[in-house]
C-alpha positions in Angstrom: -33.2 63.0 65.9 -31.6 59.6 66.8 -28.0 60.9 65.4 -28.9 61.3 61.7 -31.7 59.5 61.3 -35.7 58.7 62.3 -38.5 57.0 62.4 -41.2 58.4 59.9 -44.0 56.4 61.3 -45.4 52.0 61.5 -44.3 50.5 58.0 -46.4 47.1 58.3 -47.8 44.6 61.1 -46.6 40.9 59.9 -48.9 37.6 60.4 -46.9 34.2 59.9 -48.6 31.4 58.5 -49.4 27.9 57.1 -50.9 27.6 53.3 -53.7 28.9 55.2 -56.4 30.1 52.8 -58.7 31.0 56.1 -56.5 33.8 57.4 -56.1 35.6 53.5 -59.7 35.7 53.4 -61.0 37.2 56.3 -58.0 40.1 56.4 -59.4 40.3 52.3 -62.8 40.9 54.0 -61.3 42.7 56.5 -59.5 44.9 54.7 -61.9 45.3 51.4 -58.4 45.7 50.1 -56.2 43.2 47.2 -53.1 42.7 47.9 -49.7 43.2 46.7 -47.6 39.2 46.9 -43.7 39.1 46.4 -42.7 35.4 46.9 -39.3 35.5 48.8 -36.9 32.7 49.5 -39.2 29.6 51.3 -42.0 32.3 52.2 -44.8 34.5 50.0 -45.1 37.6 51.2 -48.6 39.7 50.8 -48.8 43.4 51.7 -52.2 45.0 52.3 -51.7 48.4 51.9 -53.6 50.9 54.2 -52.2 54.5 53.7 -49.0 54.7 55.1 -49.4 51.9 57.6 -50.1 47.9 55.9 -50.4 44.4 56.7 -48.8 42.3 55.9 -48.1 38.3 55.2 -46.0 35.7 55.7 -47.1 32.7 53.9 -44.6 29.9 54.3 -43.8 28.0 51.0 -40.3 25.5 52.2 -37.6 25.8 54.8 -36.5 29.4 55.6 -37.3 31.7 58.0 -41.0 31.8 58.1 -41.0 27.8 58.2 -38.6 27.5 61.5 -40.7 30.2 63.2 -44.0 28.6 62.5 -42.6 25.4 63.7 -41.0 27.3 67.1 -44.2 30.1 67.9 -46.8 28.3 65.7 -48.7 30.5 63.3 -48.9 35.0 64.2 -47.5 38.2 64.7 -43.8 37.4 63.4 -43.0 41.2 63.6 -43.2 44.7 63.6 -41.6 47.3 61.2 -40.8 50.3 61.6 -40.0 52.8 58.5 -37.5 54.6 58.9 -36.1 57.5 56.9 -32.2 56.3 56.8 -31.7 53.2 57.5 -27.4 52.6 57.8 -26.9 55.6 60.3 -30.1 53.9 61.9 -28.5 50.4 61.8 -24.9 51.9 63.4 -26.6 54.6 65.9 -28.8 51.3 67.5 -25.8 49.5 67.7 -23.4 52.5 69.3 -26.4 52.2 71.8 -26.3 48.9 72.2 -29.0 47.6 70.2 -28.5 43.4 68.9 -29.1 43.9 65.2 -29.8 40.8 63.6 -28.3 42.3 60.0 -25.1 44.7 60.4 -26.4 46.2 56.9 -29.4 46.8 55.2 -30.1 44.6 52.5 -33.3 44.6 50.1 -36.4 44.0 51.1 -39.9 43.6 49.7 -41.6 45.8 47.3 -38.1 47.6 46.7 -37.6 48.7 50.2 -33.7 48.4 52.0 -34.2 46.5 55.3 -33.0 45.1 58.4 -33.8 43.0 61.5 -33.5 43.7 64.8 -33.2 41.5 68.0 -36.8 40.0 69.4 -34.5 40.3 73.0 -34.5 43.3 72.8 -37.9 44.5 72.1 -39.7 42.2 74.5 -39.6 38.4 72.5 -41.1 41.1 69.7 -38.8 40.5 66.3 -38.6 44.4 65.3 -37.9 45.5 60.9 -36.7 48.6 60.0 -37.2 49.3 56.5 -36.4 52.5 54.4 -38.6 53.3 50.9 -36.6 53.4 47.7 -36.9 56.9 46.9 -37.5 57.7 43.3 -36.3 61.0 41.9 -37.8 64.5 42.1 -40.6 64.6 41.1 -40.3 68.7 41.2 -41.0 70.6 37.5 -39.9 73.1 36.4 -42.4 75.7 34.9 -40.9 78.4 32.5 -42.8 81.9 32.7 -44.4 82.7 29.1 
């Protein structure tokens, strides 16, 4: 455990592209499952769930971070995301260890998550995202004995 938090696993890999139906059609054909879509500021996010890990596409629909990424680097791998069990302690611990943070505090992400990005300079040029899934109420049910 790292300072009161841990990585649970790989959450998703994200691919950035312009309005390119080829990318979406190919992923849909490859994965064989529908995607869940959500609009963000200047982009459309689609998640193709593959069990605990997903493939995410980010389609630039206007100005914003995805458009800037595409203008600088072109289409392709945008980031990798790791699910953590506690994002606030993770950010504090990583900052203390000298990891460059883009987000010093978690913010709302897609599909009801909390997210934060870590600077690609720390990870060999790869943008890294931390994802904390929203935890629902306990599903434990107490049964009375007869």
